[in-house]
FILOKE-666907 format. One record per residue (C-alpha): x, y, z; residue number from 1. Coordinates in steps of 0.5 Angstrom, whole numbers, plus 500, padded with zeros to 3 digits. Each point is the difference from the previous one (the first is absolute). Layout:
X; Y; Z; seq
X; Y; Z; NUM
...
***
This chain:
X; Y; Z; seq
499; 500; 499; 1
504; 507; 499; 2
500; 505; 504; 3
493; 504; 499; 4
501; 507; 496; 5
498; 506; 504; 6
496; 507; 497; 7
500; 506; 504; 8
496; 505; 498; 9
500; 506; 504; 10
494; 505; 497; 11
502; 506; 500; 12
494; 503; 503; 13
493; 502; 495; 14
504; 497; 494; 15
494; 494; 500; 16
503; 495; 505; 17
493; 499; 504; 18
497; 498; 493; 19
506; 496; 499; 20
500; 496; 505; 21
493; 499; 501; 22
499; 499; 493; 23
505; 496; 498; 24
505; 498; 505; 25
495; 497; 505; 26
497; 497; 494; 27
505; 497; 495; 28
501; 492; 501; 29
507; 501; 498; 30
503; 504; 506; 31
501; 499; 507; 32
497; 506; 503; 33
502; 503; 506; 34
497; 507; 500; 35
492; 504; 502; 36
496; 497; 501; 37
504; 496; 505; 38
495; 496; 502; 39
500; 493; 497; 40
494; 496; 502; 41
505; 494; 499; 42
505; 503; 506; 43
498; 501; 507; 44
499; 507; 501; 45
505; 501; 506; 46
505; 497; 494; 47
497; 506; 496; 48
500; 504; 504; 49
508; 499; 503; 50
502; 501; 492; 51
497; 505; 500; 52
504; 504; 507; 53
507; 497; 496; 54
499; 504; 494; 55
497; 506; 504; 56
507; 499; 504; 57
504; 501; 494; 58
498; 508; 499; 59
497; 502; 508; 60
505; 496; 505; 61
504; 506; 501; 62
508; 499; 500; 63
503; 495; 503; 64
493; 496; 502; 65
499; 497; 493; 66
500; 491; 503; 67
502; 497; 493; 68
499; 494; 503; 69
493; 500; 502; 70
498; 504; 493; 71
503; 493; 497; 72
497; 496; 504; 73
493; 503; 500; 74
501; 500; 492; 75
503; 492; 500; 76
493; 498; 504; 77
495; 503; 495; 78
505; 497; 495; 79
498; 493; 502; 80
493; 501; 501; 81
499; 504; 494; 82
497; 495; 494; 83
504; 503; 495; 84
505; 500; 504; 85
501; 492; 499; 86
505; 497; 494; 87
495; 499; 493; 88
500; 492; 498; 89
508; 501; 497; 90
503; 502; 506; 91
499; 508; 497; 92
499; 507; 504; 93
495; 504; 499; 94
503; 507; 499; 95
499; 504; 508; 96
497; 506; 499; 97
500; 506; 506; 98
496; 507; 498; 99
500; 505; 504; 100
501; 508; 498; 101
502; 501; 509; 102
506; 497; 497; 103
501; 506; 497; 104
497; 505; 506; 105
507; 503; 503; 106
496; 503; 506; 107
504; 496; 505; 108
506; 498; 498; 109
504; 502; 493; 110
499; 496; 493; 111
507; 499; 500; 112
499; 496; 508; 113
494; 497; 497; 114
504; 497; 494; 115
504; 497; 504; 116
495; 497; 505; 117
497; 496; 494; 118
506; 497; 498; 119
501; 497; 506; 120
494; 497; 500; 121
499; 498; 492; 122
508; 500; 498; 123
500; 499; 492; 124
493; 503; 498; 125
497; 504; 496; 126
498; 508; 500; 127
494; 502; 496; 128
497; 507; 500; 129
495; 504; 496; 130
502; 507; 497; 131
495; 505; 500; 132
500; 508; 497; 133
502; 504; 506; 134
494; 504; 498; 135
495; 496; 499; 136
503; 496; 507; 137
501; 506; 504; 138
491; 502; 499; 139
498; 494; 501; 140
504; 499; 508; 141
498; 507; 501; 142
493; 498; 499; 143
501; 495; 504; 144
502; 504; 506; 145
495; 505; 500; 146
495; 496; 498; 147
501; 496; 507; 148
501; 507; 503; 149
506; 500; 502; 150
503; 506; 496; 151
496; 507; 499; 152
505; 503; 494; 153
499; 500; 493; 154
504; 496; 496; 155
505; 506; 499; 156
500; 501; 507; 157
501; 493; 502; 158
506; 499; 495; 159
503; 506; 502; 160
500; 497; 507; 161
503; 493; 497; 162
505; 504; 496; 163
504; 505; 506; 164
499; 494; 506; 165
502; 492; 496; 166
498; 498; 506; 167
493; 502; 500; 168
496; 493; 502; 169
495; 502; 494; 170
503; 504; 495; 171
508; 499; 501; 172
498; 493; 501; 173
495; 499; 493; 174
506; 504; 496; 175
505; 494; 502; 176
496; 496; 497; 177
502; 502; 493; 178
508; 500; 501; 179
502; 494; 496; 180
506; 502; 501; 181
500; 499; 506; 182
496; 494; 501; 183
504; 497; 495; 184
506; 501; 504; 185
498; 499; 506; 186
498; 492; 498; 187
504; 499; 495; 188
506; 501; 505; 189
496; 494; 503; 190
496; 495; 494; 191
503; 498; 493; 192
493; 502; 497; 193
497; 506; 500; 194
495; 501; 496; 195
495; 505; 498; 196
494; 501; 495; 197
496; 507; 497; 198
493; 500; 504; 199
497; 503; 493; 200
501; 493; 497; 201
495; 497; 506; 202
494; 504; 495; 203
504; 498; 492; 204
503; 493; 503; 205
496; 497; 506; 206
504; 493; 498; 207
507; 503; 497; 208
500; 504; 506; 209
498; 494; 504; 210
506; 496; 497; 211
505; 505; 500; 212
499; 502; 507; 213
500; 493; 504; 214
505; 497; 493; 215
494; 494; 499; 216
498; 499; 492; 217
494; 504; 498; 218
496; 494; 500; 219
500; 500; 507; 220
496; 506; 500; 221
494; 498; 495; 222
495; 501; 504; 223
502; 507; 503; 224
500; 503; 493; 225
494; 503; 501; 226
503; 503; 508; 227
503; 507; 496; 228
492; 502; 499; 229
498; 499; 506; 230
502; 508; 504; 231
505; 499; 505; 232
503; 506; 505; 233
494; 505; 497; 234
499; 506; 505; 235
494; 503; 501; 236
498; 507; 499; 237
501; 506; 505; 238
491; 498; 502; 239
502; 493; 501; 240
506; 502; 504; 241
497; 504; 505; 242
494; 495; 501; 243
506; 494; 502; 244
503; 507; 504; 245
494; 499; 504; 246
499; 494; 501; 247
507; 499; 502; 248
498; 507; 506; 249
494; 496; 502; 250
504; 494; 502; 251
505; 503; 503; 252
496; 505; 504; 253
495; 494; 503; 254
507; 496; 502; 255
501; 505; 505; 256
493; 499; 503; 257
500; 494; 506; 258
496; 495; 495; 259
503; 494; 495; 260
505; 502; 496; 261
499; 500; 493; 262
506; 498; 495; 263
503; 506; 496; 264
505; 496; 497; 265
497; 498; 493; 266
502; 503; 494; 267
494; 499; 496; 268
494; 504; 504; 269
495; 500; 494; 270
501; 491; 499; 271
492; 499; 502; 272
494; 501; 494; 273
498; 506; 506; 274
505; 503; 499; 275
501; 501; 493; 276
493; 502; 498; 277
503; 505; 505; 278
505; 502; 495; 279
498; 499; 494; 280
495; 508; 500; 281
507; 503; 503; 282
505; 497; 494; 283
497; 505; 495; 284
501; 506; 504; 285
506; 504; 498; 286
500; 505; 506; 287
506; 502; 503; 288
505; 494; 496; 289
504; 504; 499; 290
504; 501; 507; 291
502; 492; 499; 292
503; 500; 492; 293
507; 501; 499; 294
501; 507; 496; 295
504; 502; 495; 296
506; 502; 504; 297
500; 494; 504; 298
500; 495; 496; 299
507; 504; 497; 300
502; 500; 508; 301
499; 491; 500; 302
504; 500; 493; 303
505; 504; 502; 304
501; 497; 508; 305
500; 494; 498; 306
505; 501; 492; 307
505; 503; 505; 308
500; 494; 504; 309
502; 495; 493; 310
494; 499; 500; 311
496; 498; 492; 312
493; 502; 498; 313
496; 494; 501; 314
494; 500; 494; 315
494; 504; 503; 316
494; 496; 501; 317
496; 502; 495; 318
505; 500; 494; 319
500; 492; 497; 320
506; 499; 496; 321
502; 493; 495; 322
506; 500; 504; 323
494; 499; 506; 324
495; 495; 495; 325
506; 496; 496; 326
506; 501; 505; 327
503; 496; 506; 328
504; 503; 505; 329
507; 497; 502; 330
502; 499; 508; 331
504; 505; 502; 332
506; 497; 504; 333
504; 504; 504; 334
508; 502; 498; 335
***
């Protein structure tokens, strides 16, 4: 029996990660998938919790407190129970795919330390990430922050905060998601393969996008060829954002009262039919949209910011090129 192939998908946030996890990775019969949703029916609940905590510790354990032995034991325990981790009749093993966008969120430890910890747990793994047009990615990230009542600023003010205060846990952190030079330097120091694929290809050629991302035959993803037809990372308008903010504020107020607590953590308050019905008439409104939109000056600032860091321009989300339709990007190997 050969050693399994490990692939670690690190996101970053706002590049369709959750959609890929739920619609492709968790459903693909040719992958042993570890990631959201973390709960696998065939694996004991406590073992799933331990796996989740182990992966979280890579990014959240303070310096000097990361326990690689405990984390590795939790991973091995999960693999011992997961049917897709068992050897196939010919003795081979399915590729093992860990997908977690938090592996790009350096709010507790630096990205270089995250890469070092991952290399201890998964030596020789392949690192894969999705490159998105930073203007579109930051716009989506800002909307996510605004709708959850984490900032009151407009897009321009939010962006200024991040550029003047790189340590900011909102815009400053979001800017680091698109620093490709920094990403590839950090992970390339520890892993033999760091591979990227453009987010724009997800719409133009979803099977090619998936084949490139995971370095598997295109035909393995034929069942997911319509993935690009589904709206991904679609931000709402100002009216919808204000509805979410009002709901968030109401939850926070309720949780200050001496009654039962309501979980504020779910990313989407509106997964119910009732909530979607409330949103529907608001989506037609154009009121106040300028606050949420990047100006031309913002776009120039973003492109200049990343250009100064050596990050090459990426394909805008709404541009479909012949290369996207036909080409397959090569692996990015560290020098």
